[in-house]
LUMLUMVO-132044 format. One line per field, with one value per residue (C-alpha): residue number from 1; residue in three letters; x, z, y. Coordinates in steps of 0.2 Angstrom, whole numbers, plus 5000, padded with zeros to 4 digits. Each point is the difference from the previous one (the first is absolute). Layout:
N
num <- [NUM,...] $
residuo <- [ALA,...] $
px <- [X,...] $
pz <- [Z,...] $
py <- [Y,...] $
REM end
This chain:
392
num <- [1,2,3,4,5,6,7,8,9,10,11,12,13,14,15,16,17,18,19,20,21,22,23,24,25,26,27,28,29,30,31,32,33,34,35,36,37,38,39,40,41,42,43,44,45,46,47,48,49,50,51,52,53,54,55,56,57,58,59,60,61,62,63,64,65,66,67,68,69,70,71,72,73,74,75,76,77,78,79,80,81,82,83,84,85,86,87,88,89,90,91,92,93,94,95,96,97,98,99,100,101,102,103,104,105,106,107,108,109,110,111,112,113,114,115,116,117,118,119,120,121,122,123,124,125,126,127,128,129,130,131,132,133,134,135,136,137,138,139,140,141,142,143,144,145,146,147,148,149,150,151,152,153,154,155,156,157,158,159,160,161,162,163,164,165,166,167,168,169,170,171,172,173,174,175,176,177,178,179,180,181,182,183,184,185,186,187,188,189,190,191,192,193,194,195,196,197,198,199,200,201,202,203,204,205,206,207,208,209,210,211,212,213,214,215,216,217,218,219,220,221,222,223,224,225,226,227,228,229,230,231,232,233,234,235,236,237,238,239,240,241,242,243,244,245,246,247,248,249,250,251,252,253,254,255,256,257,258,259,260,261,262,263,264,265,266,267,268,269,270,271,272,273,274,275,276,277,278,279,280,281,282,283,284,285,286,287,288,289,290,291,292,293,294,295,296,297,298,299,300,301,302,303,304,305,306,307,308,309,310,311,312,313,314,315,316,317,318,319,320,321,322,323,324,325,326,327,328,329,330,331,332,333,334,335,336,337,338,339,340,341,342,343,344,345,346,347,348,349,350,351,352,353,354,355,356,357,358,359,360,361,362,363,364,365,366,367,368,369,370,371,372,373,374,375,376,377,378,379,380,381,382,383,384,385,386,387,388,389,390,391,392] $
residuo <- [MET,LEU,GLN,SER,PHE,LYS,MET,ALA,ILE,LYS,SER,ILE,TRP,GLY,ASN,LYS,MET,ARG,SER,PHE,LEU,THR,MET,LEU,GLY,ILE,ILE,ILE,GLY,VAL,ALA,SER,VAL,ILE,ILE,LEU,VAL,SER,LEU,VAL,ASN,GLY,GLN,MET,THR,TYR,MET,THR,GLU,GLN,PHE,ALA,SER,MET,GLY,THR,ASN,GLN,ILE,ASN,VAL,ASN,VAL,SER,ASN,LEU,SER,SER,ARG,SER,VAL,THR,VAL,ASP,GLU,MET,TYR,ASP,PHE,TYR,GLU,ASP,ASN,GLN,GLY,LEU,PHE,SER,GLN,MET,THR,PRO,LYS,VAL,SER,ILE,SER,ALA,THR,ILE,LYS,SER,GLY,THR,GLU,THR,LEU,THR,ASP,THR,THR,VAL,THR,GLY,VAL,SER,GLU,GLN,TYR,LEU,GLU,MET,LYS,ASP,GLN,THR,LEU,ASP,THR,GLY,ARG,PHE,LEU,GLN,TYR,SER,ASP,ILE,LEU,SER,ARG,GLN,LYS,VAL,CYS,VAL,ALA,GLY,TYR,TYR,VAL,ALA,TRP,ASP,LEU,PHE,GLY,GLY,VAL,ASP,LYS,ALA,ILE,GLY,GLN,THR,LEU,LYS,ILE,ASP,GLY,THR,SER,TYR,GLN,ILE,VAL,GLY,VAL,ILE,SER,ARG,GLN,ASP,GLU,ASP,ASN,MET,GLU,ALA,GLY,GLY,THR,ASP,ASP,VAL,LEU,TYR,LEU,PRO,TYR,THR,SER,ALA,VAL,ARG,GLN,THR,LYS,ASN,ALA,ASN,VAL,SER,ASN,TYR,VAL,PHE,ALA,THR,ALA,ASP,MET,ASP,HIS,THR,THR,GLU,SER,LYS,THR,ALA,ILE,THR,MET,PHE,LEU,MET,GLY,ILE,PHE,LYS,ASP,ASP,ASP,LEU,PHE,ARG,VAL,SER,ALA,MET,SER,GLU,LEU,LEU,ASP,SER,LEU,ASN,SER,MET,MET,SER,MET,MET,SER,MET,MET,LEU,GLY,GLY,ILE,ALA,GLY,ILE,SER,LEU,LEU,VAL,ALA,GLY,VAL,GLY,VAL,MET,ASN,ILE,MET,LEU,VAL,SER,VAL,THR,GLU,ARG,THR,ARG,GLU,ILE,GLY,ILE,ARG,LYS,ALA,LEU,GLY,ALA,GLN,LYS,ARG,ASN,ILE,MET,GLN,GLN,PHE,VAL,ILE,GLU,ALA,ALA,VAL,THR,SER,SER,LEU,GLY,GLY,VAL,ILE,GLY,ILE,VAL,VAL,GLY,SER,ILE,ALA,THR,THR,VAL,ILE,GLY,SER,PHE,MET,GLY,LEU,ASP,ALA,THR,PRO,THR,PRO,GLY,ALA,VAL,LEU,ILE,SER,PHE,SER,VAL,SER,VAL,GLY,ILE,GLY,LEU,ILE,PHE,GLY,TYR,MET,PRO,ALA,SER,ARG,ALA,ALA,LYS,LEU,ASN,PRO,ILE,ASP,ALA,LEU,ARG,SER,GLU] $
px <- [5026,5018,5008,4985,5004,5020,4996,4990,5017,5009,4990,4995,5021,5001,4990,5004,4996,4983,4999,5001,4990,4986,5005,5000,4983,4997,5014,4992,4986,5005,5010,4986,4989,5010,5004,4983,4994,5016,5000,4980,5003,5015,4990,4985,5013,5004,4983,4995,5016,4995,4980,5008,5010,4984,4993,4991,4988,4993,4986,4995,4986,4995,4986,4989,4995,4985,4991,4988,5008,5017,5012,5013,5017,4994,4984,5011,5009,4988,4993,5020,5001,4982,5007,5019,4999,4999,5014,5016,5004,4991,5005,4991,5011,5001,5011,5007,5008,5013,5018,5012,5013,5017,5009,5002,4997,4983,4992,4982,4999,4999,4983,4998,4988,4988,4998,4997,5015,4994,5007,5017,4995,4986,5011,5014,5014,5014,5007,5019,5001,4989,4983,4982,4986,4989,4983,5004,5007,4983,4990,5009,5003,5018,5009,5012,5001,5012,5010,5004,5020,4998,4996,5011,5016,4996,4993,5013,5014,4998,4986,5009,5000,4983,4993,4994,5001,4986,4993,4986,4981,4994,5008,4993,5016,5000,5016,5006,5000,5003,5007,4994,5013,5004,4986,5009,5017,5004,4992,4996,4995,4985,4982,5007,4995,5014,4994,4985,4996,4984,4995,4982,4986,4992,5014,5000,4980,5003,5014,4990,4986,4984,4992,4993,5013,4997,5013,5002,5013,4993,5012,4990,5004,5000,5003,4986,4988,5002,4982,4990,5011,4995,4983,4999,5008,4987,4987,5004,5003,4984,4991,5007,5000,4987,5004,5018,5004,5003,5018,5011,5006,5017,5010,5018,4998,4985,5010,5017,4986,4992,5018,5007,4987,5001,5018,5002,4986,5009,5018,4987,4996,5018,5006,4987,5004,5017,4997,4990,5020,5002,4983,5010,5017,4990,4994,5019,5004,4990,5004,5018,4993,4990,5018,5009,4990,5000,5020,4998,4988,5012,5008,4981,4995,5019,4995,4983,5006,5010,4986,4999,4982,4987,5000,5020,5002,4986,5011,5015,4993,4990,5014,5010,4986,4999,5020,5002,4984,5009,5017,4992,4990,5013,5010,4986,5000,5018,4997,4986,5006,5016,4989,4986,5017,5006,4986,4994,5012,5002,4981,5004,4988,5006,4995,5003,4995,4983,4999,4982,5005,5015,4994,4984,5009,5012,4985,4992,5016,5001,4983,5003,5010,4990,4987,5007,5013,4985,4992,5018,5005,4983,5002,5018,4992,4985,5015,4998,5020,4999,4997,5011,5015,4998,4999,5016] $
pz <- [5742,5004,4982,4996,5014,4994,4984,5006,5008,4985,4991,5012,5001,4982,4997,5015,4992,4996,5014,5012,4992,5001,5019,5001,5001,5014,5009,5000,5006,5013,5007,4999,5011,5012,5002,5001,5011,5011,5001,5004,5013,5005,5004,5007,5015,5000,5004,5010,5011,5000,5007,5014,5003,5005,5010,4990,5015,5003,4997,4995,5004,4995,5007,4994,5017,4998,5014,5002,4998,5005,5008,5014,5005,5017,4989,4987,5017,5007,4987,4996,5019,4997,4987,5007,4989,4983,5003,5007,5001,4995,4997,4994,4988,4998,4985,4999,4987,5008,4998,5013,5006,5010,4999,4983,4995,4992,4992,4992,4993,5018,5001,5018,5008,5016,5007,5017,5010,4989,4982,5002,5003,4986,4988,5006,5000,5015,5006,4997,5019,5013,5003,4989,5004,5019,5003,5013,4986,4992,5016,5005,4981,5002,4987,4997,4983,4992,4983,4988,4995,4984,5014,5013,4987,4990,5014,5014,4992,5007,5011,5017,4997,4996,5019,5010,4986,4996,4985,4992,4992,4992,5013,5014,5009,5003,5010,4991,5013,4987,4983,4988,4991,4985,4987,4982,5000,4981,5000,5013,4993,5003,5000,5001,5014,5012,4998,5012,5018,5011,5016,5012,4990,5014,4995,4981,5004,5011,4986,4984,5011,4995,5013,4991,4992,4984,4999,5010,4998,5008,4998,4998,5015,4986,4982,4994,5008,4991,4993,5017,5006,4989,4998,5021,4995,4983,5013,5014,4989,4992,5014,5005,4983,4992,4984,4993,4990,5017,5003,4991,5006,4989,5004,4995,4998,4987,4990,4998,4993,4987,4997,4998,4990,4988,4999,4997,4984,4994,5000,4992,4986,4998,4998,4987,4992,5000,4995,4982,4996,5001,4988,4986,5004,4996,4984,4995,5006,4990,4987,5002,4997,4984,4994,5005,4994,4982,5001,5008,4988,4990,5017,5007,4982,5002,5019,4994,4989,5011,5008,5013,5004,5003,5018,5001,4985,5011,5018,4994,4994,5016,5010,4990,5004,5019,5001,4992,5011,5015,4999,4997,5016,5009,4991,5006,5017,5002,4995,5009,5014,4999,4995,5014,5012,4992,4993,5021,5006,4990,5006,5018,5001,5006,4985,4997,4985,5006,4999,4991,4987,4995,5001,4987,4988,4998,5000,4986,4990,4999,4997,4983,4995,4999,4995,4988,4992,4998,4984,4991,5006,4994,4983,4998,5006,4987,4985,4989,4998,4981,4996,5017,4989,4988,5008,4995] $
py <- [5866,5001,5002,5012,5012,4997,5006,5015,5004,5001,5007,5015,5002,4997,5017,5011,5014,4995,4992,5014,5011,4987,5002,5017,5003,4984,5008,5018,4992,4990,5014,5013,4986,4997,5019,5008,4990,4998,5020,5000,4987,5010,5016,4989,4994,5020,5005,4985,5004,5020,4993,4990,5013,5007,4988,4986,4998,5018,5007,5019,5009,5019,5007,5016,5006,5013,5012,4989,4983,4994,4990,5003,4994,4993,4992,4993,4993,4993,4987,4996,4998,4988,4991,4992,4985,5007,5014,5001,5019,5017,5019,5012,5012,5018,5005,5019,5008,5008,5010,4992,5013,4999,5016,5005,4981,4998,4982,5003,4983,4990,4990,5007,4988,4999,4982,4990,4992,4985,5005,4994,4980,5004,5004,4989,5009,5002,5016,5003,5011,5007,4995,5000,5013,4992,5001,5011,5014,4996,5005,5016,5004,5002,5011,4985,4989,4986,5005,4989,4995,5013,5014,4997,5000,5015,5011,4994,4992,4981,4989,5002,5020,5002,4994,5015,5012,5010,5003,5013,4991,5017,5010,4989,4991,4982,4990,4984,4987,4981,4999,4985,4989,5002,4995,4999,4994,5006,5019,5011,5016,5014,4993,4980,4991,5004,5019,4998,5006,4994,5011,4993,5002,5009,5013,5000,5004,5015,5005,4997,5012,4986,4990,4985,4985,4994,4986,4985,4983,4985,4985,4983,4987,4984,5004,4986,5009,5018,4998,4998,5014,5013,4995,5003,5017,5001,4996,5013,5013,5000,4999,5016,5013,4986,5006,4988,5018,5006,4989,4987,4983,4995,4985,5000,4979,5003,5012,4988,4986,5013,5005,4984,4994,5017,4997,4979,5007,5011,4987,4988,5013,5007,4983,4996,5015,4993,4983,5006,5003,4980,4997,5011,4992,4982,5010,4999,4983,4994,5014,4992,4980,5004,5008,4982,4989,5010,4998,4982,4991,4988,4994,4999,4989,4991,4994,4994,4991,4991,4996,5013,5003,5013,5003,4998,5017,5006,4999,5005,5017,5002,4997,5013,5012,4996,5000,5016,5010,4989,5010,5014,4998,4997,5014,5012,4993,5007,5014,5006,4991,5013,5017,4998,5001,5015,5009,4996,5006,5015,5005,4996,4984,4982,4992,4981,4990,4993,4979,5001,5012,4991,4982,5006,5010,4987,4987,5012,5000,4982,4998,5013,4990,4986,5006,5013,4984,4990,5006,5000,4984,4991,5008,4993,4983,5001,5002,4989,4989,5002,5021,5001,4991,5009,5017,5012] $
REM end
């Protein structure tokens, strides 16, 4: 075995260019599998983090209130109070499309949302300075708001400078009582996660001149009981609306599971497509090994004449094919790992070579060497020693 391995290395080294071209297909195939799978996994990690920042323990409820059938905020709070074992927080959510002004400065991409005093804890965010909304603000419909980091800097030139300042939301004045800590450490831009404004949902309802609140967010007390919590909300709303087309209940954790399942399928599909190039590379290995057998027919005849068994000849050529594809696999892993890091950095993803992709692609490359090297090795082993010695 050791002697066959040494002879394989000597043969590969003796035909450097041909060996490299044979390995090239393996290198490209292995590198492609690693790059594609790792980038998809990097994207999956990024999207998972984005969903986590939105709250994987949250359930979003959207209702279509009718004049004959509707649910009020008080009824939703009564339901929440009756199911404290399932839910830890709840807030009505009123979205406003508005223009923000302060002096001559104007913001048009700011996300303005009416929420309850529990919203900050639900989003797992912290305050940079000041305070968040309080129950008294909700009860008395105070004209106060909590600004995002971008709003404070863009309109007032700093976080501390924003506290106590007044801005106008579609002409209605609100006083800033707090500023949320910076959420995006890399980018702070219009329409981003720091370009937000929170005000009491009661004030937001008055601002929109709509008496009905149609969106609510629940935070589950236990992630393991998400399905049970979702069912409880569904049954409660069904009792009011009598029609499941009039409301929608969606759990963030279920959306995340669906996303992960879809991304995993995509990763396997792209890995399979890249793996086709490994099969093509296997054909290349087989062709080169057949050429090698033809070139070394006389050598095979001499070895057989000196007593070499059929299995010795077969072992030599199979090992040579396996070593060729294995070296190609190793080089492919190095190339794929470097390319993954570079491409991931360029795309802004934390993409690292996936151990599973590395192991599978290398195993496939070795397997290809063994499988596609078998036929040429078998042909060499079956050569008649006399005919082999007479070949030129």
